[in-house]
NUFI-624278 format. One record per residue: chain; residue in one letter; y, x, z of N, C-alpha, C in turn. Coordinates in pm, whole numbers. Layout:
! NUFI-624278
+------+------+--------+--------+--------+--------+--------+--------+--------+--------+--------+
! unit ! code !    n_v !    n_u !    n_w !   ca_v !   ca_u !   ca_w !    c_v !    c_u !    c_w !
+------+------+--------+--------+--------+--------+--------+--------+--------+--------+--------+
!    A !    a !      Y !      X !      Z !      Y !      X !      Z !      Y !      X !      Z !
...
+------+------+--------+--------+--------+--------+--------+--------+--------+--------+--------+
This chain:
! NUFI-624278
+------+------+--------+--------+--------+--------+--------+--------+--------+--------+--------+
! unit ! code !    n_v !    n_u !    n_w !   ca_v !   ca_u !   ca_w !    c_v !    c_u !    c_w !
+------+------+--------+--------+--------+--------+--------+--------+--------+--------+--------+
!    A !    x !   -119 !     83 !      0 !      0 !      0 !      0 !    124 !     87 !      0 !
!    A !    x !    227 !     35 !    -60 !    354 !    106 !    -63 !    425 !     93 !     70 !
!    A !    x !    504 !    192 !     98 !    580 !    188 !    223 !    688 !     83 !    214 !
!    A !    x !    711 !     17 !    323 !    817 !    -83 !    326 !    951 !    -13 !    345 !
!    A !    x !   1049 !    -57 !    268 !   1182 !      1 !    282 !   1255 !    -74 !    392 !
!    A !    x !   1337 !     -5 !    468 !   1411 !    -74 !    573 !   1506 !   -177 !    512 !
!    A !    x !   1519 !   -291 !    577 !   1600 !   -399 !    522 !   1749 !   -373 !    534 !
!    A !    x !   1790 !   -304 !    636 !   1932 !   -276 !    656 !   1960 !   -130 !    622 !
!    A !    x !   1953 !   -100 !    494 !   1980 !     36 !    452 !   2128 !     63 !    457 !
!    A !    x !   2164 !    186 !    482 !   2304 !    225 !    485 !   2352 !    241 !    341 !
!    A !    x !   2466 !    180 !    310 !   2519 !    190 !    176 !   2598 !    319 !    161 !
!    A !    x !   2601 !    368 !     43 !   2676 !    490 !     16 !   2826 !    458 !     24 !
!    A !    x !   2905 !    558 !     53 !   3050 !    534 !     64 !   3111 !    481 !    -65 !
!    A !    x !   3060 !    525 !   -180 !   3116 !    477 !   -306 !   3085 !    329 !   -326 !
!    A !    x !   2966 !    287 !   -283 !   2930 !    146 !   -295 !   3016 !     60 !   -202 !
!    A !    x !   3041 !    110 !    -82 !   3125 !     36 !     11 !   3268 !     25 !    -42 !
!    A !    x !   3317 !    135 !    -99 !   3453 !    133 !   -155 !   3460 !     33 !   -271 !
!    A !    x !   3358 !     32 !   -355 !   3356 !    -60 !   -469 !   3354 !   -205 !   -420 !
!    A !    x !   3280 !   -232 !   -314 !   3276 !   -367 !   -259 !   3413 !   -408 !   -208 !
!    A !    x !   3484 !   -317 !   -142 !   3619 !   -346 !    -94 !   3713 !   -373 !   -210 !
!    A !    x !   3704 !   -292 !   -315 !   3790 !   -311 !   -432 !   3761 !   -445 !   -500 !
!    A !    x !   3632 !   -477 !   -512 !   3595 !   -604 !   -575 !   3649 !   -723 !   -496 !
!    A !    x !   3644 !   -715 !   -366 !   3696 !   -824 !   -282 !   3847 !   -840 !   -299 !
!    A !    x !   3919 !   -728 !   -304 !   4064 !   -734 !   -323 !   4099 !   -796 !   -458 !
!    A !    x !   4027 !   -752 !   -562 !   4054 !   -806 !   -695 !   4015 !   -953 !   -705 !
!    A !    x !   3909 !   -991 !   -635 !   3868 !  -1132 !   -636 !   3978 !  -1220 !   -579 !
!    A !    x !   4040 !  -1174 !   -471 !   4148 !  -1251 !   -409 !   4270 !  -1257 !   -501 !
!    A !    x !   4305 !  -1144 !   -564 !   4419 !  -1140 !   -655 !   4395 !  -1233 !   -773 !
!    A !    x !   4275 !  -1231 !   -830 !   4242 !  -1317 !   -943 !   4244 !  -1464 !   -904 !
!    A !    x !   4200 !  -1493 !   -782 !   4200 !  -1631 !   -734 !   4342 !  -1684 !   -724 !
!    A !    x !   4433 !  -1601 !   -672 !   4573 !  -1640 !   -661 !   4632 !  -1665 !   -800 !
!    A !    x !   4599 !  -1577 !   -895 !   4651 !  -1592 !  -1030 !   4601 !  -1720 !  -1095 !
!    A !    x !   4473 !  -1750 !  -1078 !   4417 !  -1872 !  -1136 !   4481 !  -1996 !  -1075 !
!    A !    x !   4512 !  -1991 !   -946 !   4578 !  -2103 !   -880 !   4717 !  -2123 !   -939 !
!    A !    x !   4790 !  -2014 !   -961 !   4923 !  -2024 !  -1022 !   4912 !  -2082 !  -1163 !
!    A !    x !   4808 !  -2042 !  -1234 !   4789 !  -2093 !  -1370 !   4764 !  -2243 !  -1369 !
!    A !    x !   4681 !  -2289 !  -1277 !   4654 !  -2433 !  -1267 !   4781 !  -2510 !  -1231 !
!    A !    x !   4862 !  -2453 !  -1144 !   4988 !  -2517 !  -1107 !   5081 !  -2525 !  -1227 !
!    A !    x !   5085 !  -2420 !  -1307 !   5168 !  -2420 !  -1427 !   5124 !  -2528 !  -1524 !
!    A !    x !   4993 !  -2544 !  -1540 !   4943 !  -2648 !  -1630 !   4977 !  -2786 !  -1575 !
!    A !    x !   4968 !  -2804 !  -1444 !   5003 !  -2933 !  -1384 !   5150 !  -2967 !  -1403 !
!    A !    x !   5238 !  -2868 !  -1387 !   5380 !  -2894 !  -1409 !   5407 !  -2928 !  -1555 !
!    A !    x !   5330 !  -2866 !  -1645 !   5342 !  -2900 !  -1786 !   5302 !  -3044 !  -1811 !
!    A !    x !   5193 !  -3087 !  -1748 !   5148 !  -3226 !  -1764 !   5252 !  -3324 !  -1711 !
!    A !    x !   5315 !  -3292 !  -1598 !   5418 !  -3382 !  -1546 !   5542 !  -3381 !  -1634 !
!    A !    x !   5573 !  -3266 !  -1696 !   5688 !  -3262 !  -1786 !   5660 !  -3343 !  -1912 !
!    A !    x !   5534 !  -3352 !  -1952 !   5500 !  -3437 !  -2067 !   5529 !  -3583 !  -2035 !
!    A !    x !   5500 !  -3623 !  -1912 !   5525 !  -3762 !  -1872 !   5674 !  -3791 !  -1863 !
!    A !    x !   5752 !  -3690 !  -1825 !   5896 !  -3711 !  -1815 !   5958 !  -3729 !  -1953 !
!    A !    x !   5904 !  -3657 !  -2053 !   5949 !  -3676 !  -2190 !   6071 !  -3594 !  -2229 !
!    A !    x !   6118 !  -3506 !  -2144 !   6234 !  -3423 !  -2178 !   6185 !  -3301 !  -2255 !
!    A !    x !   6238 !  -3284 !  -2375 !   6189 !  -3177 !  -2462 !   6221 !  -3039 !  -2408 !
!    A !    x !   6334 !  -3024 !  -2339 !   6370 !  -2893 !  -2285 !   6270 !  -2847 !  -2178 !
!    A !    x !   6237 !  -2937 !  -2086 !   6143 !  -2900 !  -1981 !   6003 !  -2878 !  -2037 !
!    A !    x !   5967 !  -2954 !  -2140 !   5836 !  -2936 !  -2204 !   5828 !  -2797 !  -2265 !
!    A !    x !   5934 !  -2756 !  -2334 !   5934 !  -2625 !  -2399 !   5930 !  -2512 !  -2296 !
!    A !    x !   6002 !  -2528 !  -2186 !   6001 !  -2426 !  -2081 !   5862 !  -2412 !  -2019 !
!    A !    x !   5800 !  -2525 !  -1991 !   5665 !  -2521 !  -1932 !   5564 !  -2465 !  -2031 !
!    A !    x !   5581 !  -2496 !  -2158 !   5491 !  -2443 !  -2261 !   5504 !  -2291 !  -2270 !
!    A !    x !   5627 !  -2242 !  -2262 !   5648 !  -2097 !  -2264 !   5584 !  -2030 !  -2143 !
!    A !    x !   5591 !  -2095 !  -2028 !   5530 !  -2037 !  -1909 !   5378 !  -2036 !  -1920 !
!    A !    x !   5320 !  -2139 !  -1983 !   5175 !  -2140 !  -2005 !   5135 !  -2025 !  -2097 !
!    A !    x !   5211 !  -2005 !  -2203 !   5183 !  -1895 !  -2295 !   5188 !  -1761 !  -2222 !
!    A !    x !   5291 !  -1743 !  -2142 !   5309 !  -1618 !  -2069 !   5196 !  -1594 !  -1970 !
!    A !    x !   5164 !  -1697 !  -1893 !   5059 !  -1682 !  -1791 !   4923 !  -1655 !  -1855 !
!    A !    x !   4892 !  -1722 !  -1964 !   4764 !  -1701 !  -2030 !   4754 !  -1560 !  -2088 !
!    A !    x !   4864 !  -1513 !  -2148 !   4862 !  -1377 !  -2202 !   4846 !  -1274 !  -2091 !
!    A !    x !   4909 !  -1297 !  -1978 !   4893 !  -1207 !  -1864 !   4748 !  -1209 !  -1814 !
!    A !    x !   4690 !  -1328 !  -1810 !   4551 !  -1340 !  -1765 !   4454 !  -1267 !  -1855 !
!    A !    x !   4478 !  -1273 !  -1987 !   4392 !  -1201 !  -2081 !   4411 !  -1051 !  -2063 !
!    A !    x !   4534 !  -1009 !  -2044 !   4563 !   -867 !  -2026 !   4496 !   -812 !  -1901 !
!    A !    x !   4493 !   -890 !  -1795 !   4430 !   -849 !  -1670 !   4279 !   -863 !  -1671 !
!    A !    x !   4226 !   -936 !  -1769 !   4082 !   -956 !  -1776 !   4034 !  -1076 !  -1698 !
!    A !    x !   4125 !  -1164 !  -1659 !   4087 !  -1282 !  -1583 !   4034 !  -1391 !  -1676 !
!    A !    x !   4100 !  -1406 !  -1792 !   4057 !  -1503 !  -1892 !   4012 !  -1430 !  -2016 !
!    A !    x !   3922 !  -1493 !  -2091 !   3883 !  -1437 !  -2220 !   3984 !  -1484 !  -2324 !
!    A !    x !   3992 !  -1409 !  -2432 !   4091 !  -1436 !  -2536 !   4073 !  -1575 !  -2596 !
!    A !    x !   3948 !  -1614 !  -2620 !   3924 !  -1745 !  -2682 !   3966 !  -1859 !  -2590 !
!    A !    x !   3941 !  -1843 !  -2461 !   3981 !  -1944 !  -2364 !   4133 !  -1959 !  -2362 !
!    A !    x !   4204 !  -1846 !  -2367 !   4350 !  -1850 !  -2367 !   4401 !  -1916 !  -2495 !
!    A !    x !   4344 !  -1880 !  -2609 !   4387 !  -1939 !  -2735 !   4363 !  -2089 !  -2738 !
!    A !    x !   4249 !  -2131 !  -2685 !   4217 !  -2274 !  -2683 !   4315 !  -2350 !  -2594 !
!    A !    x !   4343 !  -2296 !  -2477 !   4435 !  -2362 !  -2385 !   4574 !  -2372 !  -2445 !
!    A !    x !   4620 !  -2263 !  -2507 !   4753 !  -2263 !  -2567 !   4761 !  -2362 !  -2683 !
!    A !    x !   4656 !  -2368 !  -2764 !   4656 !  -2460 !  -2878 !   4658 !  -2605 !  -2833 !
!    A !    x !   4580 !  -2637 !  -2731 !   4576 !  -2775 !  -2682 !   4709 !  -2816 !  -2620 !
!    A !    x !   4770 !  -2724 !  -2544 !   4897 !  -2760 !  -2482 !   5008 !  -2769 !  -2587 !
!    A !    x !   5001 !  -2687 !  -2692 !   5099 !  -2697 !  -2800 !   5087 !  -2831 !  -2872 !
!    A !    x !   4965 !  -2874 !  -2895 !   4943 !  -3003 !  -2961 !   4996 !  -3118 !  -2875 !
!    A !    x !   4972 !  -3110 !  -2744 !   5023 !  -3214 !  -2654 !   5175 !  -3215 !  -2653 !
!    A !    x !   5234 !  -3095 !  -2653 !   5380 !  -3085 !  -2651 !   5439 !  -3140 !  -2780 !
!    A !    x !   5378 !  -3108 !  -2892 !   5428 !  -3157 !  -3021 !   5419 !  -3310 !  -3027 !
!    A !    x !   5310 !  -3364 !  -2976 !   5296 !  -3510 !  -2976 !   5400 !  -3575 !  -2886 !
!    A !    x !   5426 !  -3515 !  -2770 !   5523 !  -3572 !  -2677 !   5665 !  -3563 !  -2732 !
!    A !    x !   5697 !  -3452 !  -2796 !   5832 !  -3434 !  -2851 !   5853 !  -3527 !  -2969 !
!    A !    x !   5751 !  -3544 !  -3053 !   5766 !  -3636 !  -3168 !   5774 !  -3781 !  -3121 !
!    A !    x !   5707 !  -3813 !  -3013 !   5713 !  -3950 !  -2959 !   5849 !  -3976 !  -2900 !
!    A !    x !   5914 !  -3871 !  -2850 !   6045 !  -3886 !  -2789 !   6150 !  -3917 !  -2895 !
!    A !    x !   6135 !  -3857 !  -3012 !   6236 !  -3873 !  -3120 !   6241 !  -4012 !  -3176 !
+------+------+--------+--------+--------+--------+--------+--------+--------+--------+--------+
């Protein structure tokens, strides 16, 4: 029979450091995703208000946040493109309905 390995093995310092770094980045990414969801919600409320200026401002912030997320590696490029395209279509429909 093979020897049993101890269940509570000591981790190497590099592994412990990596775990700490991963936890820090997880928290940072979580905060960023929360901000992104808030931005999308404000965009949705601006669509209901029907003011084209606020719609355009919120749309620009969605574009900016999504590009930042892709740059940081939080979102994939296709996800960002899809989100931006859908929000642009909603904005165009709302602005044309306003006119």
